[in-house]
N, CA, C and O atoms as CSV, one atom per row, in Angstrom:
chain,resi,resn,atom,element,x,y,z
A,1,MET,N,N,8.493,2.834,21.279
A,1,MET,CA,C,7.678,3.992,21.546
A,1,MET,C,C,7.248,3.942,23.017
A,1,MET,O,O,6.761,2.925,23.510
A,2,THR,N,N,7.443,5.059,23.686
A,2,THR,CA,C,7.076,5.111,25.104
A,2,THR,C,C,5.560,5.212,25.241
A,2,THR,O,O,4.856,5.501,24.274
A,3,SER,N,N,5.078,4.976,26.434
A,3,SER,CA,C,3.637,5.053,26.666
A,3,SER,C,C,3.125,6.481,26.463
A,3,SER,O,O,1.999,6.684,26.010
A,4,LYS,N,N,3.959,7.464,26.800
A,4,LYS,CA,C,3.564,8.866,26.600
A,4,LYS,C,C,3.455,9.184,25.110
A,4,LYS,O,O,2.527,9.874,24.689
A,5,GLU,N,N,4.388,8.690,24.324
A,5,GLU,CA,C,4.340,8.900,22.873
A,5,GLU,C,C,3.137,8.197,22.265
A,5,GLU,O,O,2.485,8.739,21.371
A,6,LEU,N,N,2.840,7.006,22.738
A,6,LEU,CA,C,1.680,6.264,22.253
A,6,LEU,C,C,0.390,7.026,22.546
A,6,LEU,O,O,-0.499,7.095,21.697
A,7,LEU,N,N,0.288,7.593,23.737
A,7,LEU,CA,C,-0.891,8.393,24.080
A,7,LEU,C,C,-1.023,9.601,23.160
A,7,LEU,O,O,-2.127,9.956,22.748
A,8,TYR,N,N,0.110,10.233,22.839
A,8,TYR,CA,C,0.091,11.377,21.938
A,8,TYR,C,C,-0.415,10.961,20.559
A,8,TYR,O,O,-1.260,11.642,19.979
A,9,VAL,N,N,0.093,9.857,20.034
A,9,VAL,CA,C,-0.311,9.376,18.707
A,9,VAL,C,C,-1.796,9.013,18.705
A,9,VAL,O,O,-2.513,9.345,17.761
A,10,GLN,N,N,-2.256,8.340,19.744
A,10,GLN,CA,C,-3.676,7.984,19.829
A,10,GLN,C,C,-4.553,9.228,19.876
A,10,GLN,O,O,-5.610,9.273,19.248
A,11,ASP,N,N,-4.117,10.230,20.616
A,11,ASP,CA,C,-4.856,11.481,20.701
A,11,ASP,C,C,-4.889,12.184,19.343
A,11,ASP,O,O,-5.929,12.695,18.927
A,12,ALA,N,N,-3.761,12.204,18.666
A,12,ALA,CA,C,-3.683,12.839,17.347
A,12,ALA,C,C,-4.565,12.113,16.334
A,12,ALA,O,O,-5.203,12.753,15.498
A,13,ILE,N,N,-4.604,10.792,16.403
A,13,ILE,CA,C,-5.470,10.010,15.515
A,13,ILE,C,C,-6.931,10.386,15.747
A,13,ILE,O,O,-7.692,10.558,14.795
A,14,GLY,N,N,-7.315,10.513,17.006
A,14,GLY,CA,C,-8.693,10.898,17.317
A,14,GLY,C,C,-9.044,12.275,16.781
A,14,GLY,O,O,-10.136,12.483,16.253
A,15,HIS,N,N,-8.116,13.216,16.917
A,15,HIS,CA,C,-8.359,14.567,16.413
A,15,HIS,C,C,-8.471,14.577,14.887
A,15,HIS,O,O,-9.350,15.236,14.331
A,16,GLU,N,N,-7.593,13.859,14.222
A,16,GLU,CA,C,-7.626,13.826,12.757
A,16,GLU,C,C,-8.885,13.132,12.244
A,16,GLU,O,O,-9.454,13.547,11.234
A,17,LYS,N,N,-9.318,12.089,12.926
A,17,LYS,CA,C,-10.553,11.406,12.537
A,17,LYS,C,C,-11.738,12.360,12.659
A,17,LYS,O,O,-12.599,12.408,11.781
A,18,PHE,N,N,-11.772,13.117,13.755
A,18,PHE,CA,C,-12.844,14.094,13.959
A,18,PHE,C,C,-12.819,15.163,12.869
A,18,PHE,O,O,-13.864,15.516,12.323
A,19,MET,N,N,-11.639,15.675,12.552
A,19,MET,CA,C,-11.520,16.735,11.558
A,19,MET,C,C,-11.885,16.252,10.150
A,19,MET,O,O,-12.524,16.985,9.395
A,20,LYS,N,N,-11.489,15.040,9.794
A,20,LYS,CA,C,-11.830,14.558,8.455
A,20,LYS,C,C,-13.330,14.292,8.343
A,20,LYS,O,O,-13.918,14.512,7.284
A,21,THR,N,N,-13.946,13.827,9.410
A,21,THR,CA,C,-15.390,13.601,9.406
A,21,THR,C,C,-16.144,14.928,9.304
A,21,THR,O,O,-17.081,15.058,8.516
A,22,CYS,N,N,-15.733,15.903,10.099
A,22,CYS,CA,C,-16.379,17.224,10.071
A,22,CYS,C,C,-16.207,17.883,8.712
A,22,CYS,O,O,-17.146,18.474,8.178
A,23,SER,N,N,-15.013,17.781,8.158
A,23,SER,CA,C,-14.746,18.395,6.854
A,23,SER,C,C,-15.616,17.781,5.769
A,23,SER,O,O,-16.179,18.489,4.934
A,24,SER,N,N,-15.717,16.478,5.790
A,24,SER,CA,C,-16.517,15.779,4.785
A,24,SER,C,C,-17.988,16.164,4.884
A,24,SER,O,O,-18.625,16.454,3.872
A,25,GLN,N,N,-18.524,16.169,6.087
A,25,GLN,CA,C,-19.929,16.522,6.285
A,25,GLN,C,C,-20.197,17.971,5.917
A,25,GLN,O,O,-21.220,18.277,5.304
A,26,THR,N,N,-19.293,18.861,6.283
A,26,THR,CA,C,-19.466,20.281,5.997
A,26,THR,C,C,-19.396,20.547,4.500
A,26,THR,O,O,-20.197,21.321,3.977
A,27,ALA,N,N,-18.456,19.923,3.803
A,27,ALA,CA,C,-18.316,20.118,2.358
A,27,ALA,C,C,-19.587,19.704,1.628
A,27,ALA,O,O,-19.966,20.330,0.638
A,28,LYS,N,N,-20.247,18.657,2.108
A,28,LYS,CA,C,-21.491,18.194,1.480
A,28,LYS,C,C,-22.643,19.165,1.699
A,28,LYS,O,O,-23.545,19.252,0.866
A,29,GLN,N,N,-22.621,19.893,2.808
A,29,GLN,CA,C,-23.729,20.784,3.160
A,29,GLN,C,C,-23.604,22.176,2.553
A,29,GLN,O,O,-24.597,22.896,2.447
A,30,LEU,N,N,-22.407,22.558,2.157
A,30,LEU,CA,C,-22.203,23.910,1.641
A,30,LEU,C,C,-22.750,24.058,0.229
A,30,LEU,O,O,-22.681,23.132,-0.578
A,31,THR,N,N,-23.293,25.234,-0.056
A,31,THR,CA,C,-23.831,25.494,-1.396
A,31,THR,C,C,-22.833,26.270,-2.257
A,31,THR,O,O,-22.923,26.231,-3.484
A,32,ASP,N,N,-21.891,26.968,-1.639
A,32,ASP,CA,C,-20.855,27.688,-2.365
A,32,ASP,C,C,-19.832,26.678,-2.879
A,32,ASP,O,O,-19.180,26.001,-2.084
A,33,GLY,N,N,-19.687,26.570,-4.180
A,33,GLY,CA,C,-18.819,25.565,-4.786
A,33,GLY,C,C,-17.362,25.709,-4.413
A,33,GLY,O,O,-16.694,24.717,-4.120
A,34,LYS,N,N,-16.857,26.945,-4.420
A,34,LYS,CA,C,-15.447,27.162,-4.094
A,34,LYS,C,C,-15.157,26.811,-2.641
A,34,LYS,O,O,-14.155,26.164,-2.335
A,35,LEU,N,N,-16.045,27.244,-1.751
A,35,LEU,CA,C,-15.850,26.955,-0.334
A,35,LEU,C,C,-15.960,25.459,-0.061
A,35,LEU,O,O,-15.184,24.902,0.715
A,36,SER,N,N,-16.922,24.820,-0.702
A,36,SER,CA,C,-17.094,23.377,-0.544
A,36,SER,C,C,-15.856,22.627,-1.020
A,36,SER,O,O,-15.421,21.667,-0.384
A,37,SER,N,N,-15.293,23.069,-2.138
A,37,SER,CA,C,-14.093,22.441,-2.680
A,37,SER,C,C,-12.906,22.623,-1.733
A,37,SER,O,O,-12.122,21.697,-1.525
A,38,TYR,N,N,-12.780,23.806,-1.171
A,38,TYR,CA,C,-11.691,24.079,-0.234
A,38,TYR,C,C,-11.808,23.210,1.018
A,38,TYR,O,O,-10.816,22.649,1.485
A,39,ILE,N,N,-13.014,23.103,1.554
A,39,ILE,CA,C,-13.232,22.280,2.749
A,39,ILE,C,C,-12.961,20.810,2.432
A,39,ILE,O,O,-12.421,20.083,3.266
A,40,ALA,N,N,-13.332,20.374,1.236
A,40,ALA,CA,C,-13.058,18.990,0.832
A,40,ALA,C,C,-11.547,18.745,0.760
A,40,ALA,O,O,-11.071,17.674,1.138
A,41,GLU,N,N,-10.790,19.744,0.273
A,41,GLU,CA,C,-9.331,19.630,0.250
A,41,GLU,C,C,-8.768,19.515,1.663
A,41,GLU,O,O,-7.860,18.724,1.918
A,42,LEU,N,N,-9.317,20.310,2.573
A,42,LEU,CA,C,-8.885,20.213,3.972
A,42,LEU,C,C,-9.178,18.814,4.517
A,42,LEU,O,O,-8.373,18.248,5.256
A,43,GLY,N,N,-10.337,18.262,4.146
A,43,GLY,CA,C,-10.675,16.905,4.566
A,43,GLY,C,C,-9.668,15.891,4.059
A,43,GLY,O,O,-9.303,14.957,4.773
A,44,ASN,N,N,-9.221,16.074,2.826
A,44,ASN,CA,C,-8.209,15.172,2.259
A,44,ASN,C,C,-6.891,15.285,3.018
A,44,ASN,O,O,-6.214,14.287,3.262
A,45,THR,N,N,-6.539,16.506,3.383
A,45,THR,CA,C,-5.319,16.716,4.161
A,45,THR,C,C,-5.403,16.011,5.508
A,45,THR,O,O,-4.449,15.362,5.939
A,46,HIS,N,N,-6.547,16.141,6.166
A,46,HIS,CA,C,-6.720,15.482,7.462
A,46,HIS,C,C,-6.751,13.964,7.306
A,46,HIS,O,O,-6.304,13.240,8.196
A,47,ASN,N,N,-7.268,13.487,6.200
A,47,ASN,CA,C,-7.268,12.045,5.945
A,47,ASN,C,C,-5.832,11.538,5.780
A,47,ASN,O,O,-5.482,10.475,6.293
A,48,GLU,N,N,-5.006,12.300,5.063
A,48,GLU,CA,C,-3.604,11.924,4.895
A,48,GLU,C,C,-2.873,11.913,6.243
A,48,GLU,O,O,-2.104,10.997,6.534
A,49,LEU,N,N,-3.121,12.934,7.052
A,49,LEU,CA,C,-2.493,12.987,8.374
A,49,LEU,C,C,-2.966,11.834,9.250
A,49,LEU,O,O,-2.171,11.241,9.979
A,50,PHE,N,N,-4.257,11.514,9.183
A,50,PHE,CA,C,-4.820,10.386,9.925
A,50,PHE,C,C,-4.071,9.103,9.564
A,50,PHE,O,O,-3.678,8.335,10.441
A,51,ASN,N,N,-3.880,8.882,8.261
A,51,ASN,CA,C,-3.195,7.672,7.811
A,51,ASN,C,C,-1.733,7.641,8.236
A,51,ASN,O,O,-1.205,6.582,8.576
A,52,LYS,N,N,-1.072,8.807,8.219
A,52,LYS,CA,C,0.331,8.867,8.661
A,52,LYS,C,C,0.450,8.527,10.148
A,52,LYS,O,O,1.346,7.780,10.542
A,53,PHE,N,N,-0.436,9.063,10.963
A,53,PHE,CA,C,-0.403,8.744,12.395
A,53,PHE,C,C,-0.728,7.279,12.623
A,53,PHE,O,O,-0.130,6.631,13.482
A,54,LEU,N,N,-1.675,6.758,11.855
A,54,LEU,CA,C,-2.065,5.353,12.001
A,54,LEU,C,C,-0.900,4.430,11.659
A,54,LEU,O,O,-0.733,3.379,12.278
A,55,ASN,N,N,-0.106,4.819,10.686
A,55,ASN,CA,C,1.047,4.003,10.277
A,55,ASN,C,C,2.151,3.984,11.324
A,55,ASN,O,O,3.034,3.128,11.279
A,56,LEU,N,N,2.110,4.924,12.270
A,56,LEU,CA,C,3.101,4.924,13.347
A,56,LEU,C,C,2.881,3.780,14.331
A,56,LEU,O,O,3.802,3.370,15.037
A,57,LEU,N,N,1.653,3.270,14.371
A,57,LEU,CA,C,1.346,2.212,15.348
A,57,LEU,C,C,1.780,0.860,14.890
A,57,LEU,O,O,1.589,-0.125,15.603
């Protein structure tokens, strides 16, 4: 993996970590059950992407 590719993966990991954290916190704060469930699903998706990027290292 080139240094440029490594920087891209590190950047993507940071973005996915931010998105999964935001999704989790937002889902807990919402009072609408359907919306909260949808945001929690998005958080799970970002968690999966985070793990996939992490496995590249």
